[in-house]
HTML snippet that shows the backbone in 3Dmol.js (N, CA, C, O; Angstrom):
<script src="https://3Dmol.org/build/3Dmol-min.js"></script>
<div id="view" style="width:600px;height:400px;position:relative"></div>
<script>
const pdb = `
ATOM      1  N   UNK A   1     106.415 106.931  97.735  1.00  0.00           N
ATOM      2  CA  UNK A   1     106.658 106.313  96.601  1.00  0.00           C
ATOM      3  C   UNK A   1     107.201 107.188  95.498  1.00  0.00           C
ATOM      4  O   UNK A   1     106.603 108.231  95.235  1.00  0.00           O
ATOM      5  N   UNK A   2     108.419 106.806  94.750  1.00  0.00           N
ATOM      6  CA  UNK A   2     108.916 107.191  94.067  1.00  0.00           C
ATOM      7  C   UNK A   2     108.146 107.842  92.703  1.00  0.00           C
ATOM      8  O   UNK A   2     107.194 107.171  92.304  1.00  0.00           O
ATOM      9  N   UNK A   3     108.367 108.720  92.166  1.00  0.00           N
ATOM     10  CA  UNK A   3     108.450 109.146  90.900  1.00  0.00           C
ATOM     11  C   UNK A   3     108.924 108.166  89.485  1.00  0.00           C
ATOM     12  O   UNK A   3     108.182 108.018  88.513  1.00  0.00           O
ATOM     13  N   UNK A   4     110.197 107.599  89.599  1.00  0.00           N
ATOM     14  CA  UNK A   4     110.646 107.182  89.119  1.00  0.00           C
ATOM     15  C   UNK A   4     110.877 105.770  89.207  1.00  0.00           C
ATOM     16  O   UNK A   4     110.825 105.415  90.385  1.00  0.00           O
ATOM     17  N   UNK A   5     111.137 104.723  88.328  1.00  0.00           N
ATOM     18  CA  UNK A   5     111.813 103.412  88.403  1.00  0.00           C
ATOM     19  C   UNK A   5     113.161 103.515  88.713  1.00  0.00           C
ATOM     20  O   UNK A   5     113.714 104.493  88.210  1.00  0.00           O
ATOM     21  N   UNK A   6     113.811 102.827  89.358  1.00  0.00           N
ATOM     22  CA  UNK A   6     115.219 103.055  89.623  1.00  0.00           C
ATOM     23  C   UNK A   6     115.861 101.322  89.203  1.00  0.00           C
ATOM     24  O   UNK A   6     115.134 100.382  89.524  1.00  0.00           O
ATOM     25  N   UNK A   7     116.965 101.074  88.625  1.00  0.00           N
ATOM     26  CA  UNK A   7     117.444 100.061  88.682  1.00  0.00           C
ATOM     27  C   UNK A   7     117.705  98.740  89.762  1.00  0.00           C
ATOM     28  O   UNK A   7     118.158  97.629  89.490  1.00  0.00           O
ATOM     29  N   UNK A   8     117.239  99.293  91.109  1.00  0.00           N
ATOM     30  CA  UNK A   8     117.057  98.482  92.368  1.00  0.00           C
ATOM     31  C   UNK A   8     115.816  98.161  92.401  1.00  0.00           C
ATOM     32  O   UNK A   8     115.609  97.141  93.057  1.00  0.00           O
ATOM     33  N   UNK A   9     114.880  98.655  91.929  1.00  0.00           N
ATOM     34  CA  UNK A   9     113.278  98.408  91.801  1.00  0.00           C
ATOM     35  C   UNK A   9     113.299  97.343  90.643  1.00  0.00           C
ATOM     36  O   UNK A   9     112.807  96.234  90.851  1.00  0.00           O
ATOM     37  N   UNK A  10     113.760  97.604  89.639  1.00  0.00           N
ATOM     38  CA  UNK A  10     113.675  96.632  88.197  1.00  0.00           C
ATOM     39  C   UNK A  10     113.814  95.468  88.588  1.00  0.00           C
ATOM     40  O   UNK A  10     113.006  94.554  88.422  1.00  0.00           O
ATOM     41  N   UNK A  11     115.358  95.390  89.404  1.00  0.00           N
ATOM     42  CA  UNK A  11     116.583  94.724  89.915  1.00  0.00           C
ATOM     43  C   UNK A  11     115.278  93.319  90.946  1.00  0.00           C
ATOM     44  O   UNK A  11     115.109  92.121  90.715  1.00  0.00           O
ATOM     45  N   UNK A  12     114.768  94.045  91.807  1.00  0.00           N
ATOM     46  CA  UNK A  12     113.607  93.574  92.703  1.00  0.00           C
ATOM     47  C   UNK A  12     112.615  93.019  92.488  1.00  0.00           C
ATOM     48  O   UNK A  12     112.211  92.031  93.099  1.00  0.00           O
ATOM     49  N   UNK A  13     111.835  93.821  91.183  1.00  0.00           N
ATOM     50  CA  UNK A  13     110.562  93.152  90.580  1.00  0.00           C
ATOM     51  C   UNK A  13     110.694  91.895  89.556  1.00  0.00           C
ATOM     52  O   UNK A  13     109.862  90.998  89.418  1.00  0.00           O
ATOM     53  N   UNK A  14     112.164  92.064  88.741  1.00  0.00           N
ATOM     54  CA  UNK A  14     112.647  90.748  88.118  1.00  0.00           C
ATOM     55  C   UNK A  14     112.318  89.941  88.822  1.00  0.00           C
ATOM     56  O   UNK A  14     111.365  89.223  88.516  1.00  0.00           O
ATOM     57  N   UNK A  15     113.180  89.737  90.336  1.00  0.00           N
ATOM     58  CA  UNK A  15     113.294  88.554  91.175  1.00  0.00           C
ATOM     59  C   UNK A  15     111.598  88.130  91.293  1.00  0.00           C
ATOM     60  O   UNK A  15     111.021  87.114  90.904  1.00  0.00           O
ATOM     61  N   UNK A  16     111.025  89.471  92.065  1.00  0.00           N
ATOM     62  CA  UNK A  16     109.764  89.161  92.261  1.00  0.00           C
ATOM     63  C   UNK A  16     108.558  88.722  91.613  1.00  0.00           C
ATOM     64  O   UNK A  16     107.652  88.022  92.064  1.00  0.00           O
ATOM     65  N   UNK A  17     108.708  89.296  90.380  1.00  0.00           N
ATOM     66  CA  UNK A  17     107.806  88.783  89.457  1.00  0.00           C
ATOM     67  C   UNK A  17     107.879  87.453  88.618  1.00  0.00           C
ATOM     68  O   UNK A  17     106.923  86.752  88.286  1.00  0.00           O
ATOM     69  N   UNK A  18     109.526  87.207  88.282  1.00  0.00           N
ATOM     70  CA  UNK A  18     109.883  86.494  87.180  1.00  0.00           C
ATOM     71  C   UNK A  18     110.705  85.222  88.416  1.00  0.00           C
ATOM     72  O   UNK A  18     110.754  84.010  88.210  1.00  0.00           O
ATOM     73  N   UNK A  19     110.961  85.550  88.979  1.00  0.00           N
ATOM     74  CA  UNK A  19     112.158  84.520  89.721  1.00  0.00           C
ATOM     75  C   UNK A  19     113.354  84.753  88.861  1.00  0.00           C
ATOM     76  O   UNK A  19     114.006  83.787  88.467  1.00  0.00           O
ATOM     77  N   UNK A  20     113.665  85.913  88.562  1.00  0.00           N
ATOM     78  CA  UNK A  20     115.112  86.037  87.763  1.00  0.00           C
ATOM     79  C   UNK A  20     115.735  87.032  88.520  1.00  0.00           C
ATOM     80  O   UNK A  20     115.176  88.129  88.491  1.00  0.00           O
ATOM     81  N   UNK A  21     117.031  86.900  89.374  1.00  0.00           N
ATOM     82  CA  UNK A  21     117.698  87.395  89.783  1.00  0.00           C
ATOM     83  C   UNK A  21     119.143  88.161  89.278  1.00  0.00           C
ATOM     84  O   UNK A  21     120.230  87.588  89.204  1.00  0.00           O
ATOM     85  N   UNK A  22     118.953  89.227  89.035  1.00  0.00           N
ATOM     86  CA  UNK A  22     120.046  89.875  88.042  1.00  0.00           C
ATOM     87  C   UNK A  22     120.599  91.649  89.162  1.00  0.00           C
ATOM     88  O   UNK A  22     119.659  92.399  89.426  1.00  0.00           O
ATOM     89  N   UNK A  23     121.452  91.903  89.461  1.00  0.00           N
ATOM     90  CA  UNK A  23     121.602  92.588  90.382  1.00  0.00           C
ATOM     91  C   UNK A  23     121.681  93.992  89.898  1.00  0.00           C
ATOM     92  O   UNK A  23     121.921  94.217  88.712  1.00  0.00           O
ATOM     93  N   UNK A  24     121.453  95.129  90.924  1.00  0.00           N
ATOM     94  CA  UNK A  24     121.388  96.452  89.910  1.00  0.00           C
ATOM     95  C   UNK A  24     122.398  96.928  89.569  1.00  0.00           C
ATOM     96  O   UNK A  24     122.378  97.926  88.848  1.00  0.00           O
ATOM     97  N   UNK A  25     123.236  96.527  89.861  1.00  0.00           N
ATOM     98  CA  UNK A  25     124.835  96.353  89.572  1.00  0.00           C
ATOM     99  C   UNK A  25     124.934  96.147  88.001  1.00  0.00           C
ATOM    100  O   UNK A  25     125.299  97.013  87.206  1.00  0.00           O
ATOM    101  N   UNK A  26     124.587  94.993  87.724  1.00  0.00           N
ATOM    102  CA  UNK A  26     124.790  94.468  86.306  1.00  0.00           C
ATOM    103  C   UNK A  26     123.371  94.949  85.163  1.00  0.00           C
ATOM    104  O   UNK A  26     123.349  94.909  83.933  1.00  0.00           O
ATOM    105  N   UNK A  27     122.505  95.301  85.941  1.00  0.00           N
ATOM    106  CA  UNK A  27     121.349  96.341  85.003  1.00  0.00           C
ATOM    107  C   UNK A  27     122.035  97.520  85.012  1.00  0.00           C
ATOM    108  O   UNK A  27     121.381  98.073  84.128  1.00  0.00           O
ATOM    109  N   UNK A  28     123.057  98.537  85.412  1.00  0.00           N
ATOM    110  CA  UNK A  28     123.498  99.703  85.290  1.00  0.00           C
ATOM    111  C   UNK A  28     124.643  99.432  84.393  1.00  0.00           C
ATOM    112  O   UNK A  28     124.952 100.326  83.606  1.00  0.00           O
ATOM    113  N   UNK A  29     125.253  98.431  84.397  1.00  0.00           N
ATOM    114  CA  UNK A  29     126.587  97.837  83.389  1.00  0.00           C
ATOM    115  C   UNK A  29     126.071  97.300  81.984  1.00  0.00           C
ATOM    116  O   UNK A  29     126.563  97.657  80.914  1.00  0.00           O
ATOM    117  N   UNK A  30     125.092  96.460  82.107  1.00  0.00           N
ATOM    118  CA  UNK A  30     124.257  96.163  80.581  1.00  0.00           C
ATOM    119  C   UNK A  30     123.185  96.866  80.466  1.00  0.00           C
ATOM    120  O   UNK A  30     122.310  96.027  80.253  1.00  0.00           O
ATOM    121  N   UNK A  31     122.665  97.988  80.475  1.00  0.00           N
ATOM    122  CA  UNK A  31     121.334  98.719  79.733  1.00  0.00           C
ATOM    123  C   UNK A  31     120.455  98.113  78.713  1.00  0.00           C
ATOM    124  O   UNK A  31     119.236  97.988  78.586  1.00  0.00           O
ATOM    125  N   UNK A  32     121.477  97.787  78.043  1.00  0.00           N
ATOM    126  CA  UNK A  32     121.224  97.734  76.162  1.00  0.00           C
ATOM    127  C   UNK A  32     121.307  95.984  76.217  1.00  0.00           C
ATOM    128  O   UNK A  32     121.670  95.442  75.173  1.00  0.00           O
ATOM    129  N   UNK A  33     120.930  94.968  77.585  1.00  0.00           N
ATOM    130  CA  UNK A  33     121.286  93.854  76.777  1.00  0.00           C
ATOM    131  C   UNK A  33     120.054  93.618  77.269  1.00  0.00           C
ATOM    132  O   UNK A  33     119.485  94.030  78.280  1.00  0.00           O
ATOM    133  N   UNK A  34     119.635  92.683  76.150  1.00  0.00           N
ATOM    134  CA  UNK A  34     118.235  92.017  76.156  1.00  0.00           C
ATOM    135  C   UNK A  34     117.061  91.487  76.819  1.00  0.00           C
ATOM    136  O   UNK A  34     117.103  90.290  77.103  1.00  0.00           O
ATOM    137  N   UNK A  35     116.423  91.890  77.005  1.00  0.00           N
ATOM    138  CA  UNK A  35     115.733  91.171  78.676  1.00  0.00           C
ATOM    139  C   UNK A  35     115.739  90.075  78.519  1.00  0.00           C
ATOM    140  O   UNK A  35     115.770  89.441  79.574  1.00  0.00           O
ATOM    141  N   UNK A  36     115.716  89.189  77.153  1.00  0.00           N
ATOM    142  CA  UNK A  36     115.939  87.823  77.341  1.00  0.00           C
ATOM    143  C   UNK A  36     117.108  86.990  77.794  1.00  0.00           C
ATOM    144  O   UNK A  36     117.114  85.812  78.153  1.00  0.00           O
ATOM    145  N   UNK A  37     118.109  87.867  77.699  1.00  0.00           N
ATOM    146  CA  UNK A  37     119.697  87.301  77.767  1.00  0.00           C
ATOM    147  C   UNK A  37     119.251  87.413  79.144  1.00  0.00           C
ATOM    148  O   UNK A  37     119.195  86.281  79.624  1.00  0.00           O
ATOM    149  N   UNK A  38     118.899  88.335  80.007  1.00  0.00           N
ATOM    150  CA  UNK A  38     118.961  88.035  81.653  1.00  0.00           C
ATOM    151  C   UNK A  38     117.660  86.810  82.446  1.00  0.00           C
ATOM    152  O   UNK A  38     117.405  86.390  83.575  1.00  0.00           O
ATOM    153  N   UNK A  39     117.136  86.632  81.047  1.00  0.00           N
ATOM    154  CA  UNK A  39     116.155  85.456  81.347  1.00  0.00           C
ATOM    155  C   UNK A  39     114.561  86.014  81.205  1.00  0.00           C
ATOM    156  O   UNK A  39     113.593  85.257  81.272  1.00  0.00           O
ATOM    157  N   UNK A  40     114.486  87.171  81.040  1.00  0.00           N
ATOM    158  CA  UNK A  40     113.098  87.803  81.300  1.00  0.00           C
ATOM    159  C   UNK A  40     112.475  87.154  79.915  1.00  0.00           C
ATOM    160  O   UNK A  40     113.231  86.823  79.001  1.00  0.00           O
ATOM    161  N   UNK A  41     111.202  87.013  79.833  1.00  0.00           N
ATOM    162  CA  UNK A  41     110.547  86.516  77.999  1.00  0.00           C
ATOM    163  C   UNK A  41     109.422  87.571  78.656  1.00  0.00           C
ATOM    164  O   UNK A  41     109.342  88.092  79.768  1.00  0.00           O
ATOM    165  N   UNK A  42     108.499  87.653  77.318  1.00  0.00           N
ATOM    166  CA  UNK A  42     107.471  88.544  77.251  1.00  0.00           C
ATOM    167  C   UNK A  42     106.254  88.290  78.820  1.00  0.00           C
ATOM    168  O   UNK A  42     105.819  89.259  79.443  1.00  0.00           O
ATOM    169  N   UNK A  43     105.952  87.014  79.138  1.00  0.00           N
ATOM    170  CA  UNK A  43     105.512  86.881  80.035  1.00  0.00           C
ATOM    171  C   UNK A  43     106.336  87.588  81.874  1.00  0.00           C
ATOM    172  O   UNK A  43     105.865  88.228  82.815  1.00  0.00           O
ATOM    173  N   UNK A  44     107.393  87.132  81.634  1.00  0.00           N
ATOM    174  CA  UNK A  44     107.739  88.080  83.294  1.00  0.00           C
ATOM    175  C   UNK A  44     107.873  89.391  82.953  1.00  0.00           C
ATOM    176  O   UNK A  44     107.590  90.116  83.907  1.00  0.00           O
ATOM    177  N   UNK A  45     108.278  90.143  81.705  1.00  0.00           N
ATOM    178  CA  UNK A  45     107.779  91.629  81.543  1.00  0.00           C
ATOM    179  C   UNK A  45     106.109  92.160  81.924  1.00  0.00           C
ATOM    180  O   UNK A  45     105.676  93.146  82.520  1.00  0.00           O
ATOM    181  N   UNK A  46     105.630  91.301  81.440  1.00  0.00           N
ATOM    182  CA  UNK A  46     104.341  91.394  81.475  1.00  0.00           C
ATOM    183  C   UNK A  46     103.561  91.758  83.235  1.00  0.00           C
ATOM    184  O   UNK A  46     102.721  92.514  83.722  1.00  0.00           O
ATOM    185  N   UNK A  47     104.500  90.660  83.675  1.00  0.00           N
ATOM    186  CA  UNK A  47     104.438  90.660  85.360  1.00  0.00           C
ATOM    187  C   UNK A  47     104.757  91.423  85.809  1.00  0.00           C
ATOM    188  O   UNK A  47     104.148  91.675  86.849  1.00  0.00           O
ATOM    189  N   UNK A  48     105.889  92.362  85.437  1.00  0.00           N
ATOM    190  CA  UNK A  48     106.600  93.603  86.338  1.00  0.00           C
ATOM    191  C   UNK A  48     106.131  94.544  85.528  1.00  0.00           C
ATOM    192  O   UNK A  48     106.494  95.622  86.001  1.00  0.00           O
ATOM    193  N   UNK A  49     105.320  94.760  84.247  1.00  0.00           N
ATOM    194  CA  UNK A  49     104.253  96.069  84.428  1.00  0.00           C
ATOM    195  C   UNK A  49     103.267  95.723  85.064  1.00  0.00           C
ATOM    196  O   UNK A  49     102.923  96.742  85.663  1.00  0.00           O
ATOM    197  N   UNK A  50     102.628  94.967  85.302  1.00  0.00           N
ATOM    198  CA  UNK A  50     101.315  94.443  86.105  1.00  0.00           C
ATOM    199  C   UNK A  50     101.384  95.048  87.865  1.00  0.00           C
ATOM    200  O   UNK A  50     100.448  95.669  88.370  1.00  0.00           O
ATOM    201  N   UNK A  51     102.882  94.658  88.719  1.00  0.00           N
ATOM    202  CA  UNK A  51     103.327  94.890  89.208  1.00  0.00           C
ATOM    203  C   UNK A  51     103.238  96.439  89.615  1.00  0.00           C
ATOM    204  O   UNK A  51     102.854  96.994  90.644  1.00  0.00           O
ATOM    205  N   UNK A  52     103.738  96.911  88.411  1.00  0.00           N
ATOM    206  CA  UNK A  52     104.184  98.335  89.010  1.00  0.00           C
ATOM    207  C   UNK A  52     102.858  99.150  88.306  1.00  0.00           C
ATOM    208  O   UNK A  52     103.019 100.361  88.156  1.00  0.00           O
ATOM    209  N   UNK A  53     101.837  98.690  87.960  1.00  0.00           N
ATOM    210  CA  UNK A  53     100.370  99.063  87.469  1.00  0.00           C
ATOM    211  C   UNK A  53      99.983  99.335  89.101  1.00  0.00           C
ATOM    212  O   UNK A  53      99.497 100.370  89.556  1.00  0.00           O
ATOM    213  N   UNK A  54     100.292  98.270  89.748  1.00  0.00           N
ATOM    214  CA  UNK A  54      99.597  97.908  90.929  1.00  0.00           C
ATOM    215  C   UNK A  54      99.859  98.698  91.887  1.00  0.00           C
ATOM    216  O   UNK A  54      99.040  99.201  92.656  1.00  0.00           O
ATOM    217  N   UNK A  55     101.544  98.905  91.877  1.00  0.00           N
ATOM    218  CA  UNK A  55     102.264  99.973  92.813  1.00  0.00           C
ATOM    219  C   UNK A  55     101.836 101.416  92.573  1.00  0.00           C
ATOM    220  O   UNK A  55     101.347 102.140  93.440  1.00  0.00           O
ATOM    221  N   UNK A  56     101.960 101.597  91.901  1.00  0.00           N
ATOM    222  CA  UNK A  56     101.731 103.092  90.966  1.00  0.00           C
ATOM    223  C   UNK A  56     100.301 103.665  91.084  1.00  0.00           C
ATOM    224  O   UNK A  56     100.085 104.835  91.399  1.00  0.00           O
ATOM    225  N   UNK A  57      99.322 102.741  90.804  1.00  0.00           N
ATOM    226  CA  UNK A  57      97.841 102.974  90.841  1.00  0.00           C
ATOM    227  C   UNK A  57      97.585 103.317  89.402  1.00  0.00           C
ATOM    228  O   UNK A  57      96.511 103.841  89.106  1.00  0.00           O
ATOM    229  N   UNK A  58      98.479 103.064  88.496  1.00  0.00           N
ATOM    230  CA  UNK A  58      98.291 103.631  87.137  1.00  0.00           C
ATOM    231  C   UNK A  58      98.679 103.278  85.966  1.00  0.00           C
ATOM    232  O   UNK A  58      99.899 103.325  85.810  1.00  0.00           O
ATOM    233  N   UNK A  59      98.087 102.951  85.116  1.00  0.00           N
ATOM    234  CA  UNK A  59      98.305 102.186  83.592  1.00  0.00           C
ATOM    235  C   UNK A  59      99.805 102.557  82.907  1.00  0.00           C
ATOM    236  O   UNK A  59     100.130 103.495  82.179  1.00  0.00           O
ATOM    237  N   UNK A  60     100.395 101.695  83.319  1.00  0.00           N
ATOM    238  CA  UNK A  60     101.709 101.824  82.168  1.00  0.00           C
ATOM    239  C   UNK A  60     101.463 101.826  80.749  1.00  0.00           C
ATOM    240  O   UNK A  60     100.471 101.359  80.189  1.00  0.00           O
ATOM    241  N   UNK A  61     102.786 102.581  80.041  1.00  0.00           N
ATOM    242  CA  UNK A  61     102.380 102.648  78.454  1.00  0.00           C
ATOM    243  C   UNK A  61     102.105 101.189  78.218  1.00  0.00           C
ATOM    244  O   UNK A  61     102.361 100.137  78.805  1.00  0.00           O
ATOM    245  N   UNK A  62     101.322 101.642  76.840  1.00  0.00           N
ATOM    246  CA  UNK A  62     101.188 100.250  76.103  1.00  0.00           C
ATOM    247  C   UNK A  62     102.528  99.285  75.727  1.00  0.00           C
ATOM    248  O   UNK A  62     102.564  98.110  76.094  1.00  0.00           O
ATOM    249  N   UNK A  63     103.427  99.796  75.094  1.00  0.00           N
ATOM    250  CA  UNK A  63     104.461  99.501  74.619  1.00  0.00           C
ATOM    251  C   UNK A  63     105.356  99.029  75.799  1.00  0.00           C
ATOM    252  O   UNK A  63     106.240  98.381  75.238  1.00  0.00           O
ATOM    253  N   UNK A  64     105.602  99.009  77.163  1.00  0.00           N
ATOM    254  CA  UNK A  64     106.085  98.896  78.115  1.00  0.00           C
ATOM    255  C   UNK A  64     106.373  97.100  78.029  1.00  0.00           C
ATOM    256  O   UNK A  64     107.418  96.529  77.718  1.00  0.00           O
ATOM    257  N   UNK A  65     105.444  96.681  78.304  1.00  0.00           N
ATOM    258  CA  UNK A  65     105.778  95.267  78.348  1.00  0.00           C
ATOM    259  C   UNK A  65     106.357  94.501  76.414  1.00  0.00           C
ATOM    260  O   UNK A  65     106.207  93.313  76.132  1.00  0.00           O
ATOM    261  N   UNK A  66     106.997  95.600  75.376  1.00  0.00           N
ATOM    262  CA  UNK A  66     107.520  94.815  74.418  1.00  0.00           C
ATOM    263  C   UNK A  66     108.850  95.819  74.145  1.00  0.00           C
ATOM    264  O   UNK A  66     109.373  96.019  73.049  1.00  0.00           O
ATOM    265  N   UNK A  67     109.297  96.455  75.577  1.00  0.00           N
ATOM    266  CA  UNK A  67     110.617  96.979  75.138  1.00  0.00           C
ATOM    267  C   UNK A  67     111.551  95.875  75.571  1.00  0.00           C
ATOM    268  O   UNK A  67     111.446  95.155  76.563  1.00  0.00           O
ATOM    269  N   UNK A  68     112.582  95.879  74.541  1.00  0.00           N
ATOM    270  CA  UNK A  68     113.748  94.787  74.664  1.00  0.00           C
ATOM    271  C   UNK A  68     115.052  94.535  75.869  1.00  0.00           C
ATOM    272  O   UNK A  68     115.656  93.533  76.251  1.00  0.00           O
ATOM    273  N   UNK A  69     115.123  96.173  76.262  1.00  0.00           N
ATOM    274  CA  UNK A  69     116.392  96.188  77.077  1.00  0.00           C
ATOM    275  C   UNK A  69     115.488  96.869  78.484  1.00  0.00           C
ATOM    276  O   UNK A  69     114.295  97.142  78.611  1.00  0.00           O
ATOM    277  N   UNK A  70     116.649  96.986  79.418  1.00  0.00           N
ATOM    278  CA  UNK A  70     116.216  97.492  80.707  1.00  0.00           C
ATOM    279  C   UNK A  70     116.469  99.007  80.343  1.00  0.00           C
ATOM    280  O   UNK A  70     115.780  99.614  81.162  1.00  0.00           O
ATOM    281  N   UNK A  71     116.947  99.705  79.734  1.00  0.00           N
ATOM    282  CA  UNK A  71     117.525 101.172  79.454  1.00  0.00           C
ATOM    283  C   UNK A  71     115.855 101.613  78.645  1.00  0.00           C
ATOM    284  O   UNK A  71     115.123 102.540  78.992  1.00  0.00           O
ATOM    285  N   UNK A  72     115.635 100.729  77.638  1.00  0.00           N
ATOM    286  CA  UNK A  72     114.353 101.073  77.144  1.00  0.00           C
ATOM    287  C   UNK A  72     112.885 101.117  77.916  1.00  0.00           C
ATOM    288  O   UNK A  72     112.006 101.977  77.971  1.00  0.00           O
ATOM    289  N   UNK A  73     113.004 100.002  78.398  1.00  0.00           N
ATOM    290  CA  UNK A  73     112.356  99.886  79.696  1.00  0.00           C
ATOM    291  C   UNK A  73     111.904 101.543  80.704  1.00  0.00           C
ATOM    292  O   UNK A  73     110.883 102.229  80.675  1.00  0.00           O
ATOM    293  N   UNK A  74     112.980 101.661  81.371  1.00  0.00           N
ATOM    294  CA  UNK A  74     113.308 102.685  82.252  1.00  0.00           C
ATOM    295  C   UNK A  74     112.939 103.721  81.816  1.00  0.00           C
ATOM    296  O   UNK A  74     112.443 104.541  82.589  1.00  0.00           O
ATOM    297  N   UNK A  75     113.060 103.987  80.518  1.00  0.00           N
ATOM    298  CA  UNK A  75     112.989 105.557  79.916  1.00  0.00           C
ATOM    299  C   UNK A  75     111.744 105.769  79.474  1.00  0.00           C
ATOM    300  O   UNK A  75     111.353 106.930  79.346  1.00  0.00           O
ATOM    301  N   UNK A  76     110.826 104.577  79.133  1.00  0.00           N
ATOM    302  CA  UNK A  76     109.414 104.706  78.685  1.00  0.00           C
ATOM    303  C   UNK A  76     108.773 104.576  79.888  1.00  0.00           C
ATOM    304  O   UNK A  76     107.858 105.400  79.910  1.00  0.00           O
ATOM    305  N   UNK A  77     108.826 103.740  81.207  1.00  0.00           N
ATOM    306  CA  UNK A  77     107.902 103.942  82.138  1.00  0.00           C
ATOM    307  C   UNK A  77     108.196 105.214  82.807  1.00  0.00           C
ATOM    308  O   UNK A  77     107.217 105.898  83.105  1.00  0.00           O
ATOM    309  N   UNK A  78     109.397 105.672  83.105  1.00  0.00           N
ATOM    310  CA  UNK A  78     109.345 106.920  83.702  1.00  0.00           C
ATOM    311  C   UNK A  78     109.217 107.839  82.999  1.00  0.00           C
ATOM    312  O   UNK A  78     109.029 108.808  83.734  1.00  0.00           O
ATOM    313  N   UNK A  79     109.200 108.269  81.530  1.00  0.00           N
ATOM    314  CA  UNK A  79     109.071 109.051  81.181  1.00  0.00           C
ATOM    315  C   UNK A  79     107.173 109.467  81.035  1.00  0.00           C
ATOM    316  O   UNK A  79     106.575 110.538  80.933  1.00  0.00           O
ATOM    317  N   UNK A  80     106.761 108.164  81.087  1.00  0.00           N
ATOM    318  CA  UNK A  80     105.063 107.848  81.566  1.00  0.00           C
ATOM    319  C   UNK A  80     104.981 108.673  83.179  1.00  0.00           C
ATOM    320  O   UNK A  80     104.595 109.831  83.343  1.00  0.00           O
ATOM    321  N   UNK A  81     105.274 108.088  83.850  1.00  0.00           N
ATOM    322  CA  UNK A  81     105.492 108.560  85.460  1.00  0.00           C
ATOM    323  C   UNK A  81     105.554 110.274  86.246  1.00  0.00           C
ATOM    324  O   UNK A  81     105.000 110.905  87.147  1.00  0.00           O
ATOM    325  N   UNK A  82     106.799 110.476  85.025  1.00  0.00           N
ATOM    326  CA  UNK A  82     107.053 111.732  85.117  1.00  0.00           C
ATOM    327  C   UNK A  82     105.719 112.619  84.447  1.00  0.00           C
ATOM    328  O   UNK A  82     105.203 113.582  85.013  1.00  0.00           O
ATOM    329  N   UNK A  83     105.298 112.077  83.143  1.00  0.00           N
ATOM    330  CA  UNK A  83     104.219 113.201  83.023  1.00  0.00           C
ATOM    331  C   UNK A  83     102.776 112.778  83.462  1.00  0.00           C
ATOM    332  O   UNK A  83     101.803 113.397  83.032  1.00  0.00           O
ATOM    333  N   UNK A  84     102.671 111.947  84.136  1.00  0.00           N
ATOM    334  CA  UNK A  84     101.203 111.884  84.860  1.00  0.00           C
ATOM    335  C   UNK A  84     101.682 112.330  86.479  1.00  0.00           C
ATOM    336  O   UNK A  84     101.033 112.065  87.492  1.00  0.00           O
ATOM    337  N   UNK A  85     103.030 113.097  86.424  1.00  0.00           N
ATOM    338  CA  UNK A  85     103.373 113.432  88.254  1.00  0.00           C
ATOM    339  C   UNK A  85     102.359 114.707  88.351  1.00  0.00           C
ATOM    340  O   UNK A  85     102.224 115.310  89.416  1.00  0.00           O
TER     341      UNK A  85
END
`;
const viewer = $3Dmol.createViewer("view");
viewer.addModel(pdb, "pdb");
viewer.setStyle({}, {cartoon: {color: "spectrum"}});
viewer.zoomTo();
viewer.render();
</script>
């Protein structure tokens, strides 16, 4: 298990928890695009956070479910995972 969440993992989580298909390349190309524009609402993001907590066995930052963009989400979650490593 990596101590960082990649765009590939985020893409897979978006598909698994919210049923939204967004390629990793699209996430790389549009990191500041709002999750809403990709079709991810607050419940979808909450599902992603919950799945990450299960996978990593640790609580994600409280603000993770309020992140607006993939860049913001990955920065927050990865800084938390690195701090806990």
